[in-house]
C-alpha positions as a Markdown table, in Angstrom:
| # | Residue | x | y | z |
|---|---|---|---|---|
| 1 | Met | -6.3 | 17.0 | -21.1 |
| 2 | Thr | -3.5 | 18.0 | -18.9 |
| 3 | Asn | -0.5 | 15.7 | -18.2 |
| 4 | Thr | -1.2 | 16.9 | -14.3 |
| 5 | Asp | -4.2 | 15.5 | -14.7 |
| 6 | Leu | -2.6 | 12.1 | -17.0 |
| 7 | Asp | -0.5 | 11.8 | -14.3 |
| 8 | Ser | -3.0 | 11.7 | -11.3 |
| 9 | Arg | -5.8 | 9.7 | -13.2 |
| 10 | Phe | -2.4 | 7.7 | -13.9 |
| 11 | Gln | -1.3 | 7.0 | -10.1 |
| 12 | Glu | -4.7 | 6.9 | -9.3 |
| 13 | Ala | -4.8 | 3.4 | -11.2 |
| 14 | Val | -1.5 | 2.4 | -10.1 |
| 15 | Ala | -2.5 | 3.0 | -6.4 |
| 16 | Lys | -6.1 | 0.7 | -7.3 |
| 17 | Ala | -3.7 | -1.7 | -8.9 |
| 18 | Ser | -2.5 | -1.7 | -6.1 |
| 19 | Leu | -4.7 | -3.4 | -3.9 |
| 20 | Met | -5.5 | -6.4 | -6.5 |
| 21 | Thr | -3.7 | -9.5 | -6.2 |
| 22 | Gln | -2.2 | -11.4 | -8.7 |
| 23 | Ala | -4.3 | -13.8 | -8.5 |
| 24 | Ser | -7.5 | -12.4 | -9.3 |
| 25 | Leu | -6.0 | -11.8 | -12.6 |
| 26 | Pro | -5.5 | -13.4 | -15.6 |
| 27 | Gln | -1.8 | -13.7 | -16.6 |
| 28 | Asp | -1.4 | -12.1 | -19.8 |
| 29 | Val | -3.8 | -9.0 | -18.0 |
| 30 | Gln | -0.7 | -9.3 | -15.8 |
| 31 | Leu | 1.6 | -8.6 | -18.6 |
| 32 | Arg | 0.0 | -6.1 | -20.3 |
| 33 | Leu | -0.2 | -4.0 | -17.0 |
| 34 | Tyr | 3.1 | -4.4 | -16.7 |
| 35 | Ala | 4.1 | -3.6 | -20.3 |
| 36 | Phe | 2.2 | -0.5 | -19.6 |
| 37 | Tyr | 3.6 | 0.8 | -16.3 |
| 38 | Lys | 7.3 | 0.2 | -17.4 |
| 39 | Gln | 6.2 | 2.3 | -20.7 |
| 40 | Ala | 5.0 | 4.8 | -19.0 |
| 41 | Thr | 7.3 | 5.6 | -16.3 |
| 42 | Phe | 10.2 | 4.2 | -18.3 |
| 43 | Gly | 9.6 | 4.4 | -21.8 |
| 44 | His | 11.0 | 2.7 | -24.1 |
| 45 | Val | 12.5 | -1.4 | -23.6 |
| 46 | Asp | 16.6 | -1.5 | -23.3 |
| 47 | Ile | 17.7 | -5.3 | -23.5 |
| 48 | Gln | 20.3 | -6.1 | -20.7 |
| 49 | Gln | 20.3 | -10.0 | -19.9 |
| 50 | Ser | 22.0 | -10.7 | -16.6 |
| 51 | Ala | 23.4 | -14.6 | -15.7 |
| 52 | Ala | 20.0 | -14.6 | -13.6 |
| 53 | Tyr | 17.9 | -14.0 | -16.9 |
| 54 | His | 14.6 | -15.9 | -15.9 |
| 55 | Leu | 12.0 | -17.2 | -18.5 |
| 56 | Arg | 9.8 | -15.2 | -16.4 |
| 57 | Asp | 11.3 | -12.0 | -17.3 |
| 58 | Ala | 11.7 | -13.1 | -21.1 |
| 59 | Phe | 7.8 | -13.4 | -21.2 |
| 60 | Lys | 7.9 | -9.2 | -19.2 |
| 61 | Ile | 10.4 | -7.7 | -21.5 |
| 62 | Asn | 8.8 | -9.4 | -24.5 |
| 63 | Ala | 5.2 | -7.9 | -23.2 |
| 64 | Trp | 6.4 | -4.8 | -23.3 |
| 65 | Met | 8.6 | -4.9 | -26.7 |
| 66 | Gln | 5.1 | -5.2 | -27.7 |
| 67 | Ile | 3.8 | -2.1 | -26.9 |
| 68 | Ser | 7.1 | -0.1 | -27.5 |
| 69 | His | 5.6 | 2.1 | -30.4 |
| 70 | Phe | 3.1 | 3.6 | -27.7 |
| 71 | Thr | 4.7 | 7.2 | -26.4 |
| 72 | Pro | 4.6 | 7.2 | -21.9 |
| 73 | Asp | 1.0 | 8.9 | -22.6 |
| 74 | Glu | -0.6 | 6.3 | -24.6 |
| 75 | Ala | 0.7 | 4.0 | -22.3 |
| 76 | Lys | -0.6 | 5.8 | -18.7 |
| 77 | Glu | -4.3 | 5.9 | -21.0 |
| 78 | Asn | -4.5 | 2.2 | -21.8 |
| 79 | Tyr | -3.1 | 1.3 | -18.0 |
| 80 | Ile | -6.6 | 3.6 | -16.9 |
| 81 | Glu | -8.4 | 1.4 | -19.0 |
| 82 | Ile | -7.6 | -1.5 | -18.4 |
| 83 | Ile | -7.2 | -0.5 | -14.6 |
| 84 | Asn | -11.0 | 0.8 | -14.7 |
| 85 | Ala | -12.4 | -1.9 | -16.9 |
| 86 | Ile | -11.8 | -4.4 | -14.2 |
| 87 | Leu | -13.2 | -3.0 | -12.0 |
| 88 | Lys | -16.3 | -2.7 | -14.2 |
| 89 | Lys | -16.5 | -6.2 | -13.4 |
């Protein structure tokens, strides 16, 4: 599979995810999607705390750190798999 093919499938999954409501997804799934999206689009997490650092941000950063060993392509594949599994339900 080419990188272009993966990128296009990833963009399709992101578009599908953007149509979902937060209320329709459990928080752990939201965090995993967030983490895989960030890893896929930004790579490794860069922790920079600010004065406005909130508990919610800590959960998001923690989720991202947990999957930081994935390559961006692996993160895209995982993101796609989660979205496809949700849509099959």
